[in-house]
C-alpha positions as CSV (number, residue, x, y, z in Angstrom):
1,M,-18.7,-9.3,38.1
2,N,-18.6,-10.4,42.1
3,K,-15.8,-13.2,42.7
4,Y,-16.3,-15.9,45.3
5,L,-13.6,-19.3,45.9
6,V,-14.1,-22.4,47.8
7,I,-10.7,-23.4,48.8
8,G,-8.7,-26.3,50.0
9,N,-5.5,-28.7,49.2
10,P,-7.3,-31.0,48.0
11,I,-10.0,-29.0,45.8
12,E,-10.2,-30.2,42.3
13,H,-13.0,-33.1,43.5
14,S,-15.0,-30.2,44.7
15,L,-18.4,-29.7,43.4
16,S,-19.4,-26.7,45.3
17,P,-18.3,-23.8,42.2
18,K,-21.0,-25.8,40.0
19,L,-24.1,-25.5,42.9
20,H,-22.9,-21.9,43.3
21,N,-22.8,-21.1,39.4
22,F,-26.4,-22.5,39.0
23,W,-27.9,-20.7,41.2
24,I,-26.2,-17.4,40.2
25,K,-27.2,-18.2,36.9
26,V,-30.9,-19.2,37.7
27,N,-31.6,-15.4,40.4
28,N,-29.3,-13.1,37.1
29,L,-26.7,-12.4,39.4
30,D,-23.1,-10.7,38.3
31,A,-20.9,-13.0,39.9
32,I,-18.6,-16.2,39.8
33,Y,-18.0,-18.7,42.2
34,E,-14.4,-20.9,41.1
35,K,-12.2,-23.6,43.3
36,K,-8.5,-22.6,44.8
37,K,-5.9,-25.1,45.5
38,L,-3.8,-23.3,47.5
39,N,-0.5,-24.0,49.8
40,E,-1.4,-22.7,53.6
41,N,1.7,-19.6,53.5
42,E,-0.4,-18.6,50.7
43,L,-3.8,-18.2,53.7
44,A,-3.0,-14.6,54.8
45,G,-2.8,-12.5,51.4
46,L,-6.2,-14.5,50.4
47,I,-8.4,-13.2,53.0
48,L,-6.5,-10.1,52.5
49,E,-8.8,-10.1,49.3
50,V,-11.8,-10.4,50.9
51,K,-10.8,-6.9,53.1
52,K,-10.0,-5.4,49.6
53,K,-13.5,-6.5,48.2
54,N,-11.5,-8.2,45.5
55,I,-13.1,-11.2,46.6
56,R,-16.7,-11.2,48.0
57,G,-16.6,-14.4,49.9
58,I,-14.9,-17.9,50.1
59,N,-16.2,-21.2,51.2
60,V,-12.9,-22.9,53.1
61,T,-12.9,-26.8,53.2
62,V,-10.0,-29.7,54.6
63,P,-7.7,-28.4,55.7
64,F,-7.9,-24.9,56.2
65,K,-10.8,-24.8,58.4
66,K,-8.7,-24.1,61.4
67,A,-5.9,-22.7,59.8
68,V,-8.0,-19.3,58.2
69,I,-9.5,-18.3,62.1
70,P,-6.1,-16.6,62.5
71,Y,-6.3,-13.9,59.6
72,L,-10.2,-13.3,60.6
73,D,-11.4,-10.8,63.2
74,K,-14.3,-12.0,64.1
75,L,-15.6,-15.6,64.5
76,T,-19.5,-16.4,65.4
77,F,-20.2,-18.6,68.0
78,E,-21.2,-22.0,66.2
79,S,-17.9,-21.2,64.6
80,E,-15.9,-20.2,68.2
81,N,-17.1,-23.4,69.7
82,T,-15.6,-25.6,67.1
83,Q,-12.9,-23.7,65.6
84,S,-14.0,-24.2,62.1
85,V,-14.6,-22.0,59.5
86,N,-16.3,-22.7,56.3
87,T,-17.7,-19.4,54.9
88,I,-15.8,-16.2,55.0
89,H,-18.1,-13.0,54.4
90,L,-17.3,-9.1,55.5
91,E,-19.4,-7.3,57.1
92,D,-19.0,-3.9,58.2
93,N,-15.5,-4.2,56.7
94,K,-15.2,-7.5,59.0
95,L,-14.0,-10.7,58.3
96,I,-16.5,-12.7,60.1
97,G,-16.1,-16.7,59.8
98,H,-19.0,-18.7,60.3
99,N,-19.8,-22.4,60.0
100,T,-22.2,-23.6,58.4
101,D,-21.6,-27.3,58.1
102,I,-23.3,-27.6,61.2
103,E,-26.5,-26.7,59.6
104,G,-25.6,-28.7,57.5
105,F,-26.3,-31.6,58.8
106,E,-28.8,-30.9,61.1
107,R,-31.0,-30.3,58.6
108,S,-29.8,-33.5,56.3
109,I,-31.1,-35.4,59.8
110,K,-34.1,-33.6,59.4
111,D,-35.0,-34.4,56.4
112,L,-35.0,-37.7,57.0
113,K,-37.3,-37.2,59.9
114,L,-35.0,-38.8,62.6
115,D,-34.7,-38.2,66.1
116,L,-31.3,-38.7,67.5
117,M,-32.6,-37.6,70.6
118,N,-30.7,-39.8,74.1
119,K,-29.5,-42.2,71.0
120,K,-25.3,-43.7,70.7
121,A,-24.0,-41.5,67.8
122,L,-20.0,-43.2,67.1
123,I,-18.0,-41.4,64.2
124,L,-15.0,-42.7,62.3
125,G,-12.3,-39.7,62.1
126,A,-11.6,-36.5,63.7
127,G,-10.7,-34.2,61.3
128,G,-12.5,-31.4,58.8
129,V,-16.2,-31.6,59.5
130,V,-16.2,-33.9,62.7
131,P,-16.8,-30.9,65.2
132,S,-19.6,-29.3,63.7
133,I,-20.6,-32.7,63.4
134,I,-20.1,-32.7,66.8
135,F,-21.9,-29.7,68.2
136,A,-24.7,-30.9,65.5
137,L,-25.5,-33.7,67.4
138,N,-25.1,-32.3,71.4
139,K,-27.8,-29.3,69.7
140,M,-30.4,-33.2,68.9
141,K,-29.5,-33.9,72.7
142,V,-27.6,-37.6,71.6
143,S,-26.4,-39.3,74.6
144,E,-22.9,-40.2,74.2
145,V,-21.0,-39.1,70.9
146,I,-17.9,-42.0,70.3
147,I,-14.5,-41.2,68.2
148,S,-12.8,-43.0,66.5
149,N,-9.6,-41.9,64.4
150,R,-6.5,-43.5,63.4
151,T,-4.8,-41.2,64.8
152,K,-5.6,-41.6,67.9
153,S,-4.3,-38.3,69.4
154,K,-6.1,-36.1,66.9
155,A,-8.9,-37.8,68.1
156,E,-8.1,-37.1,72.1
157,S,-8.0,-33.2,70.7
158,L,-10.9,-32.8,70.3
159,K,-11.6,-33.2,74.0
160,D,-10.0,-29.5,74.2
161,L,-13.4,-28.2,72.5
162,F,-16.4,-31.2,74.0
163,K,-15.8,-32.7,76.7
164,N,-18.3,-35.4,77.2
165,I,-17.0,-38.0,73.7
166,K,-15.2,-40.9,74.2
167,I,-12.7,-41.7,72.1
168,V,-12.0,-45.6,71.3
169,E,-9.2,-47.1,69.2
170,W,-9.4,-47.8,65.7
171,G,-10.7,-50.8,64.7
172,E,-13.4,-51.2,67.9
173,I,-16.7,-51.3,67.2
174,P,-18.1,-50.0,70.4
175,E,-22.6,-50.5,70.8
176,F,-24.2,-47.2,68.8
177,D,-27.7,-46.3,67.1
178,I,-26.6,-43.8,64.6
179,I,-22.1,-44.8,63.1
180,I,-21.1,-41.6,60.8
181,N,-17.8,-41.4,58.5
182,A,-15.9,-38.5,57.8
183,T,-13.0,-39.7,56.5
184,S,-11.9,-39.6,53.4
185,V,-12.2,-43.2,52.9
186,G,-14.5,-44.0,50.5
187,L,-13.4,-40.8,47.8
188,K,-13.0,-43.9,45.2
189,N,-14.6,-46.2,44.3
190,E,-12.2,-49.4,45.4
191,D,-11.9,-47.8,49.1
192,K,-12.2,-49.8,51.7
193,M,-12.6,-49.0,54.8
194,N,-10.5,-51.4,56.8
195,L,-12.9,-52.3,59.5
196,D,-14.9,-55.5,60.7
197,I,-18.8,-53.9,61.4
198,S,-20.3,-57.1,60.0
199,N,-22.3,-57.9,63.4
200,V,-23.5,-54.3,64.4
201,G,-26.7,-56.0,63.4
202,K,-29.6,-54.2,61.9
203,N,-32.0,-51.2,62.6
204,K,-29.0,-48.6,62.6
205,F,-28.4,-45.8,60.9
206,F,-24.9,-45.6,58.6
207,Y,-24.4,-41.8,57.4
208,D,-21.6,-40.9,54.9
209,V,-20.5,-37.5,54.5
210,I,-18.6,-38.1,51.3
211,Y,-21.9,-37.7,48.3
212,K,-19.6,-38.6,45.5
213,P,-19.8,-41.5,45.3
214,S,-23.2,-41.6,45.7
215,E,-22.6,-45.1,47.3
216,T,-19.6,-45.7,49.3
217,N,-18.1,-49.4,50.0
218,F,-19.3,-48.2,53.6
219,L,-23.1,-47.7,53.0
220,K,-23.2,-50.6,50.4
221,T,-22.0,-52.5,53.6
222,G,-24.6,-50.7,55.5
223,K,-27.4,-51.5,53.5
224,K,-26.8,-55.0,53.1
225,L,-26.6,-55.7,56.7
226,G,-30.6,-54.4,57.2
227,N,-30.0,-50.5,57.6
228,R,-30.8,-47.4,56.2
229,T,-28.0,-45.3,54.8
230,E,-27.6,-42.0,54.0
231,N,-25.5,-39.8,51.9
232,G,-23.6,-36.3,52.7
233,K,-25.0,-34.6,50.0
234,M,-28.4,-32.7,51.1
235,M,-25.6,-31.5,54.1
236,F,-23.3,-30.4,50.7
237,I,-26.4,-28.9,49.6
238,Y,-27.5,-26.9,52.5
239,Q,-24.5,-26.0,54.4
240,A,-23.8,-24.3,50.7
241,L,-27.2,-22.7,51.3
242,G,-26.6,-20.2,54.7
243,A,-23.2,-19.3,52.6
244,F,-24.9,-18.8,49.1
245,K,-28.0,-17.0,50.8
246,M,-24.9,-15.1,53.7
247,W,-23.2,-13.4,50.6
248,H,-26.1,-12.7,47.5
249,G,-29.2,-12.3,50.6
250,I,-31.4,-14.3,48.3
251,Q,-32.9,-17.8,49.4
252,P,-32.4,-20.2,46.2
253,K,-33.9,-23.0,45.5
254,I,-32.9,-27.0,46.4
255,N,-35.6,-28.6,43.9
256,T,-34.6,-31.8,41.9
257,E,-32.7,-30.0,39.6
258,V,-30.5,-29.1,42.2
259,I,-30.0,-32.8,43.4
260,K,-29.3,-33.6,39.7
261,I,-26.2,-31.3,39.2
262,L,-24.7,-33.7,42.0
263,D,-25.1,-36.5,40.3
């Protein structure tokens, strides 16, 4: 039986095993997908297991998307330019770091028939999936990407990868067309952003990378103000689809049953 993993810390909240094991079952594959919590000093040994073929593939989540890079043989163009890996795959006995988060975000936006060309994007947060979102936004030709993060130095470090981003102080809400919550605030129902967005007006787009709960307080606020909202469920499904197709050579189906799995 082929074994696949998602690694992170924390990892308890991950629904990746639920989704991948569903696709494994419907495609009659001899495989299992599990989640594993680990510390950074365990990364090297675990990734070596992929080279030994004891593990056939790994998904990587916070806080290891950058930390895994030194243990890989090669990065794709997207991974190199975001310094972010969410999928590890063995190809020709080389450990390749892929980034399917970019495709996940991009396809979720396209599903909504949302044209972001020449639009201003404000991202809350600077870690995890943020480099992938910036990369995708640039592909979609937004006019400006603005980053606001509690620790300003972390936001500033993103300029090493993306020279044209603008950094603002946490709490400052500049003019925007789309606002994206890429922080972990919202994973618990009682979580509040502690940002005053009451004056942003209507006809904006609020996007939260969190998909459980399906409507965070951030999205509830956006909706109350008369704005369109979307959670990160389809981004999550599309990034998983990219990894599944890579590992198994099968394009899994996305239908109502798949979407309900994550409710």
